[in-house]
N, C-alpha and C positions, 0 to 999 in steps of 0.2 A: 379527579375522580377517586384516586386511591386514598387521598387524605380524608375524604368525607366519611369513609367507612372503616378506615384502618386497614383495608385490604391493600397489600403491596402491589397488586396487579392492576393494569389498565386494560379495559375491554373494548373491542371493536367488532363491527359487523362488516363483512365483505359485500360491497355493492357490485363488484365485478370479479370474475374468476381470475385466478393467477396460476401460473405453471411453475413447478419446481422439478426440473428434469423432465421425466416422462409423466409425472403425476400432475393432474389438473385438480385444483381445489375450486369448487363451484361457488358462485355468489350465494350469499345467505349464510355461509358458515361463520361461526364466531371465532375470534382470535384474541390473544392476550399478549402482553409484554409487561415485565416488571417496570415500575416507575423508575428505578435506578438505571436499568438497562436502556429505557427509552431516553432518558436525559443523556446518558453516555453516548448513545447512537447519534443523537442530534448534535451534540457538542464536539465529539471527537472522531468518530469513525468516518474516514474519508475514502474508504475502499468500496463502499456500496454504491450502486447506481444512484444518481442524483434523484432526490424526491422519493426514495424508497425507505421502508422500515422493515426490520427483521422481526417477525412475529411468530407465535406458536398457535397452530390451529387447535381449538378445543375439541376433544373427542378422539383425535388420532395422533396427537402430539407431533404432527408434522410441522416443520419450520420452513420459512421461505421469505424471500425479499418481495415485498408488496408495495405497489405504487400507493403513496399516501392518499391520493385522490380516490382510491377505491376502498378506503377505510373510513368508516363513520364511528365516532366514539360513542360509548354506552356507559351509563351508570351501572353498577353491579346489579342493582335490583332489576333494571330493564333487561340486562343480559341474562339473568337467571330466568326471567319470565319467557324470553324469546327462546332460550335453550330447550324449554319444554315442548316447543313446536318442532316435531321431528323432521319434517321435510324442509330443506334449506330454501327452496323456492317460495314455499308458503310462508316461511319465517321472514324472508326479505319483504314479502308483500305486507306482512303484519307490521314490520318496522316502518315501511314507507307510509302506511296508512296512519300510524301514530295515535289516532284518537282512542281506539280500543285499548292500545297498550298503556296509554296514560291513565285510563279508567281502571285498568287492572292493577296498576301500581298503587292506586288509592283505595282499592277494595279492602274491606275488613270482614272478619267473621261476624255472622249475624245478619248479613245483607241479603235481601231478596234479589234473585237474579233469574234470568232465563238461560237454559242450556240447550245446546244442539245435541241431540241424541237420537239415533235411529232415523236420521233425516227429518226430525221433527223438533219443534221447540217446546220445552216443558218448563213450568215454573219450578224453582228450587230455592233452598235456603243454603247459603254459604256456611260451611261448617269448619273448613280447614284451609289455610293458605300456607304453603311451605313445601319443602322437599319430601318426597315419599321414597326416594331412592337412597343410595349410599351417600350420606352427608359428608363423607371424607373425601369425595372427589373434588377436583380443582374448582368447579363451579356447579353446585347442585342445582338442577332445574326446579323451578317452583310450579307446583300444580295446585289446582283448586278442588278441594273436596266438597261435594254438594250432596244434599239430601233432596231427592225428587219429591215433588208435591203434586197434588191434583191427579191429572190423567197419567202423569209419569210415575206415580207411586207403584212400586213393585216391578218397574221396568229397568232398574239399574243393574249393577254388577256385584255389589257387595253391601255390607252393613257398616261401612266406615273402616273396615280392616283391609290392609293391603300387605301381602307377603308376610302375614303373621303379626303385623304391627297394627294396633288399633289407634287411629288418629281421631276418630269421633264415633259416636254411637247413633244409629238410626234404625229404622225398620228394615227387615230382611229384603235384600235386593232393591233397595231404594237409594243406595249410595253410588257415587261416581267420582273418579279422580280425572280431571280434565286439564288440558293446557288452556291458557287464557283466551285463545281465539275461538274456543267452543262455548264461551260464556258471554252473555249479553248482560251488562251491568245496568239495570233499569232504574236504580234508585239508591238511596243511602240509608234506608230504614233498617234499624237493628231490633232484634227481639231477644228475650231471654230463652233459655233452653226449653222451658216448659210452655212457651207461648207459640201459637201457630198463626193466628190471624191478627195482623197489626191493626191498630185503630187509627182513625182519622186524626185523633188528637196528637198522635206522634208526628204528623206531617204539618198540621196547621198551628199557627200561633194561637195562644190561649185566648178564650173569650172572656170578656169582662162585663159586669153589670151595666145595663143601659145599651148594650150593643144589639143591633138588629140582626136577626138570624132567620133562616128558612128551614123548614123541616117537612117531612112527608108523613101524612096520616091517611090511611085507607085510600090510596091511589089519588090523593089530592095534595097539592103544594100549599103549605101554610106559612104564615109569617108571624113573627113574634119578637119579644124583647127579653133579653136575659135579665132576670131579677135577682137570683141568688146563685152565687158560686161558692157554696159552703164546703165543709169538709167532705161532703158527699162527692164533690167534683173529683176528688182523688180516686173515687171508685168509678169515675166515668159518667156521673149524672149532674145535671144542672136543672134549675127551675126556670121555666119560660112562661111569660104572660102572652097569650095569643093576641093578635092585633084586634083593634076595636071592632065590635060587631060579631066577633066569633063567640059561639055559645059555650065554648070550653072555658073552664076556670084555669087556675095556675097548674101547669103541667110539669111533671118531673120527667125529663127526657135524657136519653143517653147522649153524651157529648159527641160521640162519633156519628150521630144521626143529624147533626146540625152543620150548617154552613153559613158563614157570614153573608149577609144579604148582598153586599157589593160584589161578591164572587159569582152571583147568578147572572147570566147574560140575558135572560128574558127569552120569550118564545115558548109557545104552549107545550111543545113536545121536546124541547131541547133538554137533555140531561147532562148536567155538569159531571165531570169525571169522578167526583167523590161524594155525590148525593144520589138518592134513589130517583127513578124516573117519575114524572108527573103525568097527570091525566090531561085529556083534552085533545083538540086537533082533529083533522079529518083523517080517515083511514084509507088504506089502499087495498085492503084484502077483499073488498066487495066484488060482485060479479062483473062490474065494469072493467076491472083489470085482471080478471081471472086468467086471461090469455097472456098476460105479461107479468109472471111471477118474479119477485126479486130474489136474488141469490148472491153468493160470493162473487165479487168483482163487478156487480151491477153498478151502473152509473146512476146516481139518484139526486133528487133535489129535495130540500127540506125548508119549510117556512120557518125562518130564523126569528124574525120579528115581523110585526105587521107590515106587509108590503115588501119585505126583503127575503130573497131566496139565497140559500147557500147550496153549493154543489159539491159532490164528492163521490168516492167509490167505497162500496161495502167491503171491509176487510175482515170482519168477524161477525158471526151470527150465533146466537145461543141465549142462555139464561144467566143472569147475574145473581149473586147471593141475595136472598130475601126479596126478589122481584119475580112475580108470577108471569108477567108477559114476556114474550120473546123480544130480545133486544138485538141491536146491531151496532157494531163499531164502524164508524165512517171516517175515512181519510179525506179531509176537505181540500179544495183547490186553493183556499186562502187561509191565512193565519187567523181564523175566527173560532178555533176550537180551544180546548182547555187541557189537552193531554197529548202524550206521545203514544197512546194506545194502552195506557195503564189505568186501571180502575181499582180502587181499594188495595193499592200496592201489588196488584197482580197484572202482569203484562199479557193482554189478550191479543194484541196485534202491535206491529211496529210501524211508526211513521214519524216525520219530523215533529218537534215540539210545537204545540198550539195548532196542529193540523188535525188532531183526533177529537172525536166527540162520540158519546154513546146516546142513542135515542131508541125509542120504541120502534119496532119494525113497522107498525101501522102509521108512523109519522113520516115515512119515506115514500116518495113517488118516483117512478121512472123519470129520468132526466128528459124533460120535454125537448131539449135542444137536439136530442138524437132520435126523436120519433120521426119516421118518414111516413109518407102517405099511405103505406100499406099496413101500418101499425093500427091496432084498434083504438078508437077514441078513448081518451082517459079523462075522467073528471078530476081536474087539478084544483088546488086551492084557489081561492078567489083572486089572489094577485098572481098573475102569471109571471114566470121568469123573463128576464130581459135578454136571454141568450139566443132566442129564435133567429135573430138576424144573422147569426153566424152561417146559417144554411140558406136563408132566404135571399141574401145578397142586398138587403136594404139598410144595413148598418152604416151610418155615416160617421161613426166615431173614428178618431185618428188611429191609424194602424200602429201598433206597438210591437216591438220585438224584444227578445231576451238574448243577450250576447252568448256566444258559445263558451263552453266550460274549458278551463285550462288549469294545469298544475294541481295543487292541493285542493282547489275548489272542485275540480272535476272528480277527484277521489271522494271528497266529502259528499257530493250530491249523487254520484252515479254508482258507487261501489255497493254491492250486496245483492241479496235475493229480493225478488219482486222489484227489480230495478231494470231500467232500459225500456224496451217496447215489448209488451206482452204478445206472445204468439197465439194464433188461433186459426184453425182450418187452413193449413198450408200457406200461411202468411210469412214464413221465415225469410223468403227472398226479399220481400218488401221491408220487413223489420230490420234485417241486417243492412240493407242499402240505406235506409233512412237514418239508422243509428250512425253508420260510418260517415255519411255526408254532413250531418247536422249537429251531432253531439258536441264535438270539439273543434269544428271548423266553420267559418263563415263564408267560404269561397263561393257557395251557391245560394247565399241569402238573397240574392237578387231574384231568385225563383219565388221567394216569399213576398216580395214587395214591388218588384218592377212592374209598371203598368204594361198590359199586354193587349195586342190587337184582337186576341181571341177572348170573347166574352164569357170566361169561365172563372170569374173572380171568387165565386163561392168555393171552388176547389182550392184555390190559393189560400183562402181564409181558413178552411179546414186544416190544411197542411200547416199553416202558421200557428193558429190559435189552439188547435186540438192535439197537435203532435209535437211540433218543434218547440214551441214555447213551454209547454208542460215538461217536456224532456229536459230542457235546460234549467227550468225553475225547480222542479221537484225530483227529477231523475226517473220518472215513471210515466208511461203512457199505456192506458188500458187497451185491451183488445177491442172494446166497443168503439173507441175513437178511431182505431185503424180500420175497423169495418165500415165506419161512415165514409171514410176516404175510398175504400174499395167499392162500396156501393155506387158512389158518384162516378168513379172511373168506369165502372161497368156500364152505367147509363151513357156517359159521354163517348166512350170508345166503342159502344155497341158490341162489347165482348163479354158474354155472360159468365165466362169462367174466372173473371177477376175476383169474385167473392168465394170461389170454391177450390180452384185448382192451383197447383204450383206452377210458377212461371220463372223465366230467366230474369235476373235483375235488369239486364240491358233493355228487355222488352218493356218493363215497367218504367224505366228512366226515359226511354224514347217516347213512350206514350205521354207521360206527364210533362216532359220538357218541350216536346215538339207539338204533338197533336192537341194537347189540352191547354197549355199555358203559352205556347208560341215563344219559348225562350230562344234567344239567338244561339246558333250552334256553337258548341264549345271548341270545336276543332275546324281548322281550315287547312286542307291538304291539297297539294299540287304535284302532279306528275309532269315530267318534261314535255312542254308543248301542249299541255292540256289545261282546261279551265279549273279554277279552284273548286274543290268539292267540300261540302259541309257535312259534318257528322257530330254526334254527341259522345260516342264511345269508339275506341279504336281496337279492332280485333287484330292480334298479331298473327300474320301469315308468314310461314317460312318452311323450307324443305327440311328434311331430317338432317341434323348437324351432328355427325358422329364425334367431332372433336369437342363438342360442348357436352359435358356430362352433368355439371351443375352450373347452369348459366345464371347470370344476374338479369334483372329486368332491363338494365341498361344495355347489355349485350343483345338480348332478344329484340328490343326495340330497334337497335341499330341494324341488326340482321334483317328485320322485317322491312324497314324503310329501304335498305339497299336492295333486297329481293324485289320489292314492288316499285322501285325507282320513285320514291316519294320524298317530298319535303314539306315542312310546315310553312305555311304562308305567313304566320305570325305566332308569337309566343302565346300559348293558351293560358288562361287563368286557372282552368281545371282540366286535367288530362286524365281520363279514365281509360285504363288499358286492360283488355281481356287477354288471358293467357292462351297458348295454343292447346286446345282440347278437342277431342272428337267424341261427342256424346258425353255421358256422365262417367264412363268407366275408363276409357283410354286417355292417358296423359303422355305427351311427347317426352316430358322430362319427369324423373321421379322426384326431383327437388328443384326449386327455383329460389334464388337468393333475392329477397326484396332489396332493391337499391334505395337507400334512405334519401339519397339525393339524385335526381335525374338530370343529367346535363344534356340539354337540347340544342346547344350552340351549333354543333355541326349538322343538325337536322333542319336548320332554318334556311329558307330560300332568301337569297340576296341579303345575307347578314354577314358582318365581318367575322372571319375565322382565322385561326392561327396555323402556321405551317407546322406539320407534325415533326419536322426535323429540327428547325432552328427556332421556332416559336414566333417568328415575325408574321406580318400580315400575309395571308395566303391569297394567291391569285388564280390557282388552278386546282382542279379536283380530278382524281383518278379512281373510277369505280372498280377497275380491274386490280388495283392494289389493296382492295378491301381485305382479302384473306392472306396477304403477304406476311408471313410470320416473322420475317427478318426485321421488318419495321415495327410491328407490334402484333399481338395475337389476332386481333380483329379490330374493327372500327373503321370509320370513314377516314380516307386519306386525302389531305389537301396540302399544297406546297406553295412556297413563294417561287418566283421565277428562277432564282438560282438553284434552289434545292430540287425543283421539278426537273431541271436539266440534268443535274448530277444523278439523281435517283434513276432516271430513265435512260441514262447512258449505258446501264447494264444490259447485256444482250437479252436477258429474260424479260426485260420490260420495254424494250425498244418498240415493240408493236402495240403498246398500250395507247389508248386514245384518251387524251386529257380534255376536260371541259373547263372553259374559261369561267371564272367566278366573277360576279358583279361586286364591285367595291362601292358600298354606300357613300353618299356625299359626306364629306367631313373626315373620312378615314384614309383618303389618298396619301396624306402626309405621313401615315404610319408605315408605309412600305419600307422605309429605311430605318425605322426605330427598332430597338431591341425587343426581345421576347417579353411577354407578360403584359402587353398593353392592349390586347384584345379582350373586351369584356365577355364574361361567361354568363350564359342564361341557364339558370338551374331552377328546378321545381323540387319541392319537398314532399315526401310520402306522408299522408295523414290517415289513410285507412286501407284495409285489405279485406275483401270478401273471400270466404273459403267455402267449399262445398265438399261434403262427404256423404255418400249414400243418400243423395237427394235432399240433404239438409244444409241450409246456409247458416253460417256464423260469421262474425267479423272481429277484426283487430283494429284498434284505434290508437294512434299516437297522441297522447294528451298533454305532453310537455316536451321541452327541449332536451331533458336528460336522456341518456342512453336507455335506461330501464323504464321510461315512462310509457309503457304499453298496457292497454287493458283489453280484455277479451269479453265479447258479448254473445250470449246465446238466448234467443227469445223463447226457447222451449227447453231450458236446462233441466227442468223437473216438472212434475205434474202432481196436482192434488186431486184425489178422488178418481172415479172411473169415468164413464161416458158423460156424466153430469158434472164432472170436475172442471178444472181449469189449468192452464199451463203457467208455470212459474219462470219468468225470465230472470237472468242473473248476469251481473257484471263483476268480473274478477280481475285482479292485477296479474300480469304475467311478465315480470321483469326478467325471467329466464330467457326471453326472446333475445335480449341484448347480448347475452353470452354467446349464442350461436351466430348472431350477426357478426360478431367480432372474431369468430374462430377462423383459422386458416382454411383455405379452400380444400386442401387435402383432407383435413380432419372432418370437414362437413361432408365431403364426398363419401368417406368411409363410415360415417355415422349411421347406425341402424335406426330407422325412424321409430321403431318400437321402444328404443332406449332413450329417446329424447325426453327431457323433463317437461312436466307441466303440459301446456297445450302447444308448445313450440312446433311439434310435428305437424299440426294442422296448418300453421302459417307457411312452413317450408314445403310441405307435400301436397296440400289441398287448395292452394291459392287459386282463385278464379278471376278476380278483378282487383287491380291496384288503382288507388286514387291519389293523384298528385295535385299540388296547388302551387300557384305563384302568388304570394301575398301582394307583390308589387302590381301585377296585372289585374288582380281582383279589385284594386282600387278604381280601375277605369272601366270595369265591365259589370 
């Protein structure tokens, strides 16, 4: 890295915090070391801990020994871009995301971009890329100087001058200097200083004589053939012969009003992203649909070609340049569009490539698949969509699923604003539960496919095809789709508040898993001498424990099972645990540590267990030894015959009553074997629901790495007033891993208000923990 730029330094980003004395350097900080020193440390120094590297933290010149596994190398350019992001946690998230960082590294002056400013997106022209601070520092951070255009004009902070130095010139209060994570690089078009509106010719390959083109004249789509590409073409004009039968003669047309014919997808009202809209098609603004107006986030259908419908969500409404009719930008369900939300090099909305399309508002209809019996009848186009069977239950097509998202794929699909499940009308309890269960885990996919004795397959199809599949495929589920599910649950459960009121997640899960779909219970619990009890969620019950100030989920579960004299009759594939709460305000513990791995070996009935003293196969259990701090702070205690006799020879334990443990068939020969031969049954944490002031959010573990955590809020922001809509958001939160790895004493003394990012919500507001056993999920 040093050799590429002539810089003698090598740069790294910390993915885990490290301590140097009493000082803790958080993850996301940048570090450096000279190439010479690096080579010398690797080759000669034998006094450092194995696998460590001595580095200098950029910004405070602190030095320390860091585990090499916590250091990720950076090119100087990447490091300077990241250094402009002030918050280390946010910086680490930008590094882990990578896509935007790589785009920023390729960005050049003259490029059209979108910038985030005042919680809105504005189009802008990139005017400066470089440092605006003291360039004599060790690594000057790189900022992007932009000139706001359109609605953002006049809403900036300067005219291109920063601290008395002019980096570019623009209109008053239209300039901004931003770190790269506040810029969306929507294309690679460049313009000269005096040019403001880029032409289509800059984007398209040049047209040649004889090529077929289409163009727009007086609200009609016309076709013709290029005849002359004379010198005038350099001024943006060509001569076109209209197609046979047209009354026009040879026309001289602007090059940027033409599109090659093969680029037009057909359909009377479909507007390709870089030509004007065309006339024709049926409208929706008549009196027949006056009661069902279309607005932002409406789910719509469009006649794409004769007999073929496409479906999507309105992401933008307004007027395009030189177009009189009101237009909409639609994000489609399938890759049948022509854009990512860009039209004439301006970004009107953001969606995946080939998912966006611009059409006339009157070309859109409410999606018939989501019209219920109370909706007013709508005159739809002649060819009705084929999606009605999703609700009618008559669809015979093969059920298809989309696998859960993991690792970098999860980040690519889910991360950002207008991602996740859109909240509406007190739906956050359902949004958070569904996102946690299905975005990155398949443990409950049987809920989507498994045949049920309860004849409610239409709810199963809604859940699968309108919520889970779109979430995993595109990273977004509209509020309309969730409302369809809520309306069906309202009807089937005879509970009118399902579409209006806030509920507890366990109520929703019990209704949909038990009463609606008849899913086999997730948990089988047994108390001594009692029958096996079935349930879907487990509520932790225990008395006040003064010795536990900051307990882990493992400790709480063991205490609860001991207090209630419970055992698991079998290993669950999915274990949903509710924390001890009394109402929405009182919490028994100010913080709870999420156990990333839940060991249920000692909670199983008639399962092999190991002696807590010697590690051999246990044959006896003592409930009264549970709180004996001499053996261990807490936890279930079981012993082999020899250790049971020795432990209970003490006068304080002679009165204890021991319970004989059943030894499963095939494990009897292990009585005399050494420790370590008893298999452990563990489950992994994959999701956490949290509640604060009646609002539910969730954390999801999307990969095996320590920092692979994402945070979801279905109502993170809002656009507009009463007639507006909620904006869901998914963000990375690698800072969670730092606190999970912190010593218990540090975590106990940590002031929640000082915790970085959203970590406070995970440790202080957790309501429900979700664990999975991938092995057991294969059989259930």
